[in-house]
KENULUM-15117 format. One record per residue (C-alpha): y, z, x; chain; residue number from 1; residue in one letter. Coordinates in pm, 1 decimal. Layout:
% residues N
SITE          y          z          x   cadena   num   residuo
SITE          Y          Z          X        A   NUM         a
...
This chain:
% residues 184
SITE          y          z          x   cadena   num   residuo
SITE     9100.0    10055.9     9741.4        A     1         m
SITE     9371.8     9863.2     9918.8        A     2         c
SITE     9526.2     9939.9    10259.1        A     3         p
SITE     9871.2     9985.3    10106.1        A     4         e
SITE     9742.1    10269.3     9884.3        A     5         t
SITE     9577.4    10440.2    10180.3        A     6         l
SITE     9888.7    10408.0    10397.1        A     7         l
SITE    10107.8    10546.4    10121.1        A     8         a
SITE     9869.7    10840.5    10084.6        A     9         a
SITE     9859.9    10915.3    10458.6        A    10         y
SITE    10239.2    10898.5    10478.8        A    11         s
SITE    10247.8    11177.8    10219.9        A    12         k
SITE     9976.2    11385.7    10389.5        A    13         g
SITE     9703.5    11296.9    10140.8        A    14         v
SITE     9360.6    11149.5    10212.4        A    15         f
SITE     9067.9    11027.7     9997.1        A    16         p
SITE     8728.8    11190.8     9963.0        A    17         w
SITE     8472.1    11117.8     9697.8        A    18         y
SITE     8105.2    11074.2     9617.7        A    19         a
SITE     7904.3    10783.6     9482.3        A    20         q
SITE     7970.0    10738.2     9112.1        A    21         g
SITE     8267.2    10976.2     9114.7        A    22         q
SITE     8637.7    10897.9     9090.9        A    23         p
SITE     8835.6    10907.0     9415.1        A    24         i
SITE     8964.6    11254.9     9487.7        A    25         l
SITE     9284.7    11295.3     9690.8        A    26         w
SITE     9316.9    11595.0     9921.8        A    27         w
SITE     9602.2    11772.5    10095.5        A    28         s
SITE     9465.3    12105.9    10219.1        A    29         p
SITE     9676.7    12409.2    10297.9        A    30         d
SITE     9651.8    12506.9    10575.6        A    31         p
SITE     9598.9    12178.1    10758.5        A    32         r
SITE     9386.6    12149.1    11073.3        A    33         m
SITE     9567.8    11955.3    11346.2        A    34         v
SITE     9529.3    11889.9    11715.9        A    35         l
SITE     9837.7    11851.0    11929.3        A    36         f
SITE     9710.1    11613.0    12199.3        A    37         p
SITE     9833.6    11821.5    12492.6        A    38         a
SITE     9644.7    12121.4    12350.0        A    39         e
SITE     9302.3    11955.7    12370.1        A    40         f
SITE     9064.9    12205.4    12529.9        A    41         h
SITE     8826.9    12045.3    12776.9        A    42         c
SITE     8561.4    12298.2    12873.7        A    43         s
SITE     8428.4    12302.6    13229.1        A    44         r
SITE     8096.2    12169.5    13103.6        A    45         r
SITE     8264.3    11878.8    12924.8        A    46         l
SITE     8481.6    11804.1    13228.6        A    47         a
SITE     8168.9    11795.3    13449.6        A    48         r
SITE     7991.6    11562.0    13207.5        A    49         r
SITE     8293.5    11329.8    13199.3        A    50         m
SITE     8315.6    11323.3    13581.2        A    51         r
SITE     7949.7    11218.5    13602.1        A    52         r
SITE     8042.2    10886.7    13434.2        A    53         n
SITE     7728.1    10882.6    13219.7        A    54         i
SITE     7931.7    10737.9    12935.0        A    55         y
SITE     8208.4    10483.0    12907.7        A    56         h
SITE     8470.5    10460.8    12633.4        A    57         v
SITE     8619.1    10165.2    12448.6        A    58         s
SITE     8901.2    10145.5    12194.6        A    59         f
SITE     8892.2     9917.9    11889.4        A    60         d
SITE     8604.4     9706.8    12021.7        A    61         e
SITE     8333.8     9820.9    11778.7        A    62         s
SITE     8512.5     9946.0    11468.4        A    63         f
SITE     8238.3     9836.6    11227.0        A    64         d
SITE     7963.0    10002.9    11430.8        A    65         a
SITE     8163.2    10324.9    11464.0        A    66         v
SITE     8248.5    10360.6    11093.8        A    67         i
SITE     7891.5    10276.0    10989.6        A    68         r
SITE     7755.4    10530.2    11238.3        A    69         s
SITE     7991.9    10793.0    11096.8        A    70         c
SITE     7859.3    10711.4    10749.6        A    71         a
SITE     7492.6    10714.9    10850.7        A    72         d
SITE     7467.3    11016.0    11082.1        A    73         i
SITE     7299.5    11317.7    10918.9        A    74         p
SITE     7527.9    11621.7    10904.7        A    75         r
SITE     7409.8    11980.9    10899.3        A    76         k
SITE     7462.5    12137.4    10558.2        A    77         g
SITE     7567.6    11809.5    10393.4        A    78         e
SITE     7378.1    11557.8    10188.5        A    79         s
SITE     7507.5    11205.2    10166.7        A    80         g
SITE     7845.9    11080.3    10276.5        A    81         t
SITE     8187.1    11005.7    10132.1        A    82         w
SITE     8203.4    10696.1    10356.2        A    83         i
SITE     8062.5    10461.8    10093.5        A    84         l
SITE     8062.5    10080.4    10110.3        A    85         p
SITE     8394.8    10045.8     9924.8        A    86         e
SITE     8559.7    10290.7    10166.0        A    87         m
SITE     8410.7    10108.9    10465.1        A    88         i
SITE     8554.3     9783.3    10328.6        A    89         a
SITE     8899.4     9943.7    10281.9        A    90         a
SITE     8906.7    10077.7    10637.5        A    91         y
SITE     8780.2     9744.7    10773.0        A    92         q
SITE     9080.4     9580.1    10605.1        A    93         r
SITE     9306.5     9845.3    10756.5        A    94         m
SITE     9153.1     9773.3    11097.1        A    95         f
SITE     9214.5     9400.7    11051.3        A    96         a
SITE     9579.3     9480.3    10968.5        A    97         e
SITE     9616.0     9701.6    11277.7        A    98         g
SITE     9631.3    10043.8    11109.1        A    99         y
SITE     9276.8    10176.8    11153.8        A   100         a
SITE     9139.1    10235.9    11502.0        A   101         h
SITE     8817.9    10348.8    11664.7        A   102         s
SITE     8701.4    10510.4    11984.2        A   103         v
SITE     8345.3    10425.7    12088.1        A   104         a
SITE     8140.9    10611.5    12347.7        A   105         v
SITE     7864.9    10416.0    12517.4        A   106         w
SITE     7567.0    10504.7    12730.9        A   107         q
SITE     7484.6    10170.5    12885.5        A   108         g
SITE     7482.2     9928.2    12591.8        A   109         d
SITE     7401.4    10196.6    12332.7        A   110         e
SITE     7670.3    10339.2    12102.8        A   111         l
SITE     7618.2    10716.5    12125.7        A   112         v
SITE     7937.6    10860.2    11978.9        A   113         g
SITE     8278.3    10786.3    11843.6        A   114         g
SITE     8545.6    10840.1    11586.8        A   115         l
SITE     8781.5    10641.7    11366.1        A   116         y
SITE     9102.8    10699.2    11179.9        A   117         g
SITE     9443.1    10562.7    11090.6        A   118         v
SITE     9752.8    10555.6    11309.7        A   119         l
SITE    10074.8    10578.2    11110.3        A   120         h
SITE    10419.6    10687.6    11238.4        A   121         r
SITE    10282.3    10828.0    11565.1        A   122         n
SITE    10028.8    11045.9    11382.4        A   123         v
SITE     9658.0    10971.9    11409.6        A   124         f
SITE     9483.4    11063.2    11085.0        A   125         f
SITE     9126.7    11120.1    11203.4        A   126         a
SITE     8867.5    11045.1    10939.9        A   127         e
SITE     8525.6    11100.0    11090.4        A   128         s
SITE     8335.0    11134.2    11415.0        A   129         m
SITE     7971.4    11121.4    11518.9        A   130         f
SITE     7754.4    11199.7    11816.7        A   131         s
SITE     7401.6    11091.7    11904.1        A   132         r
SITE     7411.6    11241.0    12254.9        A   133         e
SITE     7543.5    11571.4    12386.0        A   134         i
SITE     7924.2    11580.2    12394.6        A   135         d
SITE     7968.7    11212.2    12301.0        A   136         a
SITE     8207.5    11287.5    12012.2        A   137         s
SITE     8399.2    11533.4    12233.0        A   138         k
SITE     8441.5    11258.7    12492.2        A   139         i
SITE     8575.2    11028.9    12218.7        A   140         a
SITE     8826.5    11295.5    12115.7        A   141         l
SITE     8926.3    11358.8    12478.5        A   142         a
SITE     8991.0    10985.7    12524.1        A   143         a
SITE     9190.5    10976.1    12199.5        A   144         l
SITE     9405.7    11268.0    12320.7        A   145         c
SITE     9470.6    11090.3    12651.1        A   146         e
SITE     9581.7    10780.3    12458.7        A   147         r
SITE     9793.7    10993.3    12225.9        A   148         a
SITE     9974.5    11158.9    12517.1        A   149         i
SITE    10027.7    10825.9    12692.5        A   150         r
SITE    10161.9    10658.2    12376.4        A   151         d
SITE    10370.1    10953.1    12253.0        A   152         g
SITE    10182.8    11039.7    11933.2        A   153         w
SITE    10289.5    11365.0    11766.7        A   154         k
SITE     9950.9    11492.2    11657.2        A   155         l
SITE     9599.1    11421.8    11542.0        A   156         i
SITE     9530.7    11525.2    11182.6        A   157         d
SITE     9184.7    11683.6    11163.0        A   158         c
SITE     9219.2    11770.3    10792.3        A   159         q
SITE     8991.3    12075.1    10751.1        A   160         f
SITE     8904.6    12368.6    10972.4        A   161         h
SITE     8575.4    12362.4    11158.4        A   162         t
SITE     8475.1    12590.9    11442.7        A   163         s
SITE     8385.6    12277.1    11641.8        A   164         h
SITE     8741.3    12140.9    11617.3        A   165         l
SITE     8889.0    12483.0    11683.9        A   166         e
SITE     8683.8    12507.4    12005.8        A   167         s
SITE     8848.0    12180.9    12116.5        A   168         l
SITE     9200.8    12312.2    12067.3        A   169         g
SITE     9274.3    12219.7    11705.6        A   170         a
SITE     9451.8    12476.8    11493.2        A   171         r
SITE     9560.4    12532.8    11138.6        A   172         e
SITE     9924.5    12499.4    11040.4        A   173         i
SITE    10089.6    12545.9    10699.3        A   174         p
SITE    10098.7    12231.8    10488.3        A   175         r
SITE    10479.8    12249.8    10478.3        A   176         s
SITE    10491.0    12233.3    10861.2        A   177         e
SITE    10243.7    11943.9    10853.1        A   178         f
SITE    10467.4    11755.9    10608.1        A   179         f
SITE    10766.1    11811.9    10838.1        A   180         d
SITE    10569.2    11671.8    11134.0        A   181         l
SITE    10451.0    11356.7    10956.5        A   182         i
SITE    10780.9    11281.6    10781.3        A   183         g
SITE    11013.2    11001.0    10875.4        A   184         d
């Protein structure tokens, strides 16, 4: 998979998802789960944890470690991962070209959470996140929202509904509205 194909897909609101030994499947769900950065919900508990400075955050410093952690972390109710070696290689190329980005959350020198995705036309297309410590992925998302607000991004594409994302302020919108938001 080449970066140009992925960028063309994201620009049309489509993303890849597939399993080992299967052809690449392209998805564009309706409704679409999105997070408008200013609507991020930071619970009191999360705000307290962030004020305690247990963790520190870095951007784009450990892309390989973040994407591999997203691929390797066990997920409740899921077996395996769609983040296979060929997809990792494609996103590594996109990172090298400046399109893919990561947020890493550290406890001391240990990577404990993070996320990665693709930034295209002021929309961050989030691909995956992971957490090895309480709230580490939420802290990554909070930091991403702060960056998004500062840099004027329109939205963060979360793809599918999960109660976890909904609790953080993400919401579903019709695919037609999503297309309007990501268009030129």
